[in-house]
N, C-alpha and C positions, 0 to 999 in steps of 0.2 A: 505492499500498499504505500501511496506517494505521501509526501508528506502535504502535499496541497490538498488531497483528499481527505486525509485524514485531518485538513482543518476545516475542511468545509463543511456546511449546513445544505441538504438537498432533501427538498417534501415533494414527493408524489402525491399528487392530488386525484380527487374524484376515481376514487378508483373502488374494485371488488379487490378482497387482501384474502389468498390464500395463504395460512399463516404454518401449516408445511405438517399438521398434525388434525386439523379439524374439516370435517367434510363442509362445515356451513360458513360462508362467504362472509367477509368482516367488511362493511360499506365505509369507508372514510379515508382518510390519508396516511400516507409513511412519511415519518421524517428522521432520515440518516443525518447524523452529527458526529465527529471523530471517527469514524468509520465503523461506529455502530446504530443499532437500531434505538433512536433518543423514544419515539414513541407514535403511538395507531389511534388515530382519532381525528378531531377537525382542525385541531394545528395548520399554521400554516407559516414555518419560518426559513427563513434562506432562499435560495434558488428554488421555485417552482417549477414544477414537471407534470403534465397535466395528462393523466392515463386517459380521459375520454370515457370514465367508465369500463375499463379494461380490466382482465385481472390479473393483477402480481403475484406472485409467485416466489419463494426464496430461489436462492441460485442452486441452479443444477447440478447436480455431484454423480460422476463418472467414479463408480468402485471399481472397474476394472479395466484400467487406460492401457495401453504400451509406446510411451514417445519412441521408443527407440527402435520399432519395429515396422522397419523400411519395406520388406517384402513378406511376404508366405514361405520364400526359403529359408528354411534353418539356419543354416551354414552361412548364406549369407548376412543375414541381421546379426550372430556373432563374429563374423573374421571379418567384414568390410570396416573401414577406417571410423572410428571411433568420431573424428570431426565431422563426417557425412553424416552419422547418424544424430548426432546434436543438433545440426543445422534442420535435417528433417525434422528431428522430434521439435524443434524451437517453432516451424510450419504448422505440426499437427496441434502442437497446444495451442497457439493463437486461433487455428480453424475453429476446436474447440470452444475457447471462453465466446467468440462469435457466435455460435449456437446456443450459449447461455448457460456454459456448464463452466462454473466461477469455480469449480473443485474439483479435481482427478485425484483419483490414486492409484499409481505405475504400480503393477503385480508384473514383475517380472520386467527389470530394466531399471534407468533413470539411477542417478548416482549424484553423489556430493557437490558437483561443477557443476551440473543443469540447476539444481537446486539453489545454487549458489548465484547464480546468473539472474535467476528468476527475481531472488529476493534484491537484489541490485536492482533492478527495475530494466535488466537489458534486453528484455522481449516480453511483447504482451502472453498472458499464461493464466490459467487458472491456478489458484491455490494447490501448491505442489505436493503429495506425500507420495514416496519412492521405497520400494522392500531389495531395490540394486536387483543384481543377476537372483534368478530362481533356482533355489536346490534341486538337484537331481540324482538320480542314482546312474550309474553306469546304465545306456541302455535303455534309461525312463525316457519320461517327455521331453526330457530340455535337454537329451544328448542329440546332437542334429545330422549323426551321421548314418548313410545308409549301411545295408549290412553288411557290403560286400567291397565298403572303404576302408582300406587299412593305412587310417589316419590316427594320429592323437587329437585327441579333442579335452581341456579342459576344462577353459571355460571362455564366455563370451561377453558380450553390452548385455543378453539379456537371460543368460543361462549360466551354471556353473554346474559341471560333475563332481559329485562330492558323496565317498561312499564311508562307511562307518562311525559309531559316534563320536568319538574323540575329534577326529577332522571335521565333523559336522558343529561340534561345540565352537571350533575355532573360528570356523564360515559365522557362524551364527555372531560371535563377538565383534568380529570384522565388519560385518554388516551395521551391527549397530555403535561401535565405537565410530563410523562416517556418516552417520543419520540417518538411518533408515527408520524408518517410522512402524514397518512391520516386517517379519520373515516370508515369504513364498516358496514354499517345498511344491511339489509333482507329487501327488500321491494316487495316480493312475496313468495307464495310456491318454494320448491325445489324437485328436483331428491330423494336424499337422503332422508331428510324428512320426518316424517311416518305421520302423522295428519293434513297438511295442503294440499290443492289445489293447482296446481300450478298457474292458473293464476290471485285470489285473490290478490289485492295490499294489502300488511301487513303495520301498523304505520298508523298515522292519518295526516292531513297537519300539523295540529298543532304539533305534534314529531317531523316530517321529517324538518320542517321550524325552531324548536330550535338548532335538532340538525348541520341543514346546516349553521345557523351564528356563532354559537362558532366555527365552525371548520373556519369559512370563516374569523373569527376577527384575526385568527392566523396564517392567511397567508396560510391555508390550503385548505381540499377540503374533499367532500365525495363522496363514491363510492357504487353505489346500487345494491345487487343483485336483478334481475326483469327477467321476461319472458316475460310475458304478455304487450302488447300494453297497457293496463288500467294500470299494475303495471308501466310501464317504463314513462308513460304521468303523473302519478301521482310523480313520483319519480323526470323528470326533474322539474315540473311547480314549484315544493317546493328548487328547487336551488341545486337538485345533478348534481353532473359532471361527475360523471362514472358509465355509465350503463355497468354491471357486465353478462355477458350472453345473454340476449338479442335475446334469438333464435326465437320466436316468433313477432317479429317487423314488421310493416306494414307501407304502405308508408305515411300516415295521420302523423305518430305518429314519423317515420322517419325527414320528415318534421319541430315538433317539437324540435325534437332533435337538429337539425342544429340550430333552431330560438333560443336556448338556449345555444349553443356554447357547447354541450355534447358528451361525448365518448362513442364509444362504443368496448367492449373489449370482442370480441367472446371466446370462450372457447374449438373448435371443439373436442380436443382429448378426455376430457372427455367421452364424449356421446358414439364415438365409440369405444373406451376402455371398459364403462361399457355395452357396447352392444356386444361385444365379448366375453369378460372375464366376465361375470356378474356372472356366476355360480361357476366360480372359486374363485372369491375374496367373495363370497356368499352376491351378493345383493338381498335384499328381493324381493318379489313379486312387491309388490304396486310398490316401487324404478323402478325395471325393467319396468312396466309400463307408469310411468311417463317418462322415459326417451325415449321412443317408440314416445311420443308426442316431444319431441324436437328435434331430433334424424338428422333427415335430415333437418329440417327448418331451422337450426343454416346456412347454406352455404347459403341460399337466401336469409335470415337478413344481411347478410355482404354485398350479391351484391345490396339491397335495401339502407343500409348504403352510401355506396361509391355514389351512382348514388344521394341520398341526398345532399352530398357535406359531411360528417360526418366523423372524424378523426377516423377512425380504427386502432385499437391496436393489441396485440395478448397477448393471455394466457391460460395455461395451465389446470387449475385446477383439477391435478390428486392426486388423494389419497391414501393410503396404496402403494399396491404394481403393481398399475398400475402409479405408478412414471416413470416407463421406456419407455412411450409414450409420453414423452416429446417432441421429433424431430417431431411424427407423426402429433403432430397438426401444424406442418408448413407444412406437406404434404396434410392434409386436407383444409387448408386456400388457398396452392397455388391452387387447384382445385375450390374454387370458386371464388378467387380472382387475381391470375396470380403471376409470380413472383417477379416484380416489388414491385406494390403493400405489396404481403407480406413480403417483405424485409423492406420496408417501415414501415410496423406495427410494428416489431419485432425488429427495431433501432430509429429510429428518430421520429415516434409519439408517441412509448411509451416515448421515453424521452420528448416531450413535455408533454404529459399527466401526468409525474412525475414532472414536472417545472423542470425539470434539464437540461439544458441548453448547456451543455457542452459532455452528453453523447447522446450517440448514432450516431454521426456522425464523419466522417475522414476529417478534414481539421486542419488547423494551432491551437492550443489551446485547441482543443477538448483532454477526457480525454481518455487515451491510451490506449483501449480497443480494440481487434480485433479479427478476427477470419480470418485464410488462409484455404479455402477449398482445396478440391479434385479436382480442373475444374472448369467451370466455370455456373454457374447455371440458367443463362440465356439460354445456350445448352445444360444443364445436372440438371434440379433440384433434382437429386436423393443425387449430393452433399451436399446437405444443411441435409436432413434427414436421409441417408443411415447412421446406425452408423459404417458399418463395412469400409465406405471411410474415411480414415485417413484425421486429423483437427488438426491445431494447435491454440491453444487460448495461446492468449497475455492480459494479464491484469495488468494496470498499466506500462505499457511500457517494462513489461517483461514475458517471455514465460513459460506459467503454465507448470509443471511436470505432466502429466497426468498418468503417472505412479503412483502416491504418492495417487490417487483417492482412 
């Protein structure tokens, strides 16, 4: 947040306010002062911005973002020049901000250099939380080698192969030393990885438990890439807090997640985009086949999770040229959960997942991030995901110049 925005006062007038938690819209004005929400009511202070009776929501949060995912080719992502990945990542972050995502969690990538550049105001970006490279076992989802490729791979920009409890302990400590918000592990096979079946759990009980213990002692948590009931149960029983994807979730496993207080972060946009645009982006045949296994199941997983009382967040998980599908994730989640639950997922639920209680809501004392939509999403959901519809993004109490993206 710039010094200019931290000192300014802005009031959005004539608004219908979704506060991030309640389905009832509040008619009134929202005032931002010093980078925080100072009041909601009939006050008019500072610069005035007329919402024209349209809906204002908290800034959106994408809890499964990949700044460094420049392609769907794992080896290219990992071994290309970091300078290129960082510049491409800066562009991806700026585009996400222009869509109304004022916060992202980068799960598998990011580093203190990119975070420091954002903090210094060198690039327009959402608030940025990162895990650093995800941890993968040999031959796991984060190992980008094809079976017949005889090369060594230890680490890259998005993933690191680490086997065994003690090496994992050191890897977690190194991430936390360099500012990681949370730790990401690969706990099952994945769509874009080439040698691992989707369903089989990855990492042993002992390995996951060590990662969780180290993260928890620092007040952090572990997010796990996991698709199948077996992999999800394996993760949450060993203390994982955030299940990423979870497309094949079933009712008994949902009950187990609820018992352990775990979150689900669905990423519907990625599968729909790969299904429609797989040839365009060079998706391998093995990945196309895996994608079909999870494509339609993800929506049902959201319904199962909500019925079990699991907090359901929102993520996009888009790689390469598919990044422009980010808002389509909202459309797909609305089809599964409705407008209200989807809005909660992308605001207050994701804020709770990030352990950031001042994000994701519009109420006095909350961070001054907001999005003015071109209408009322409860009556016209397309105002959330149709990029042709105008939107005004407020970050830290200042209107974002979308022309600068």
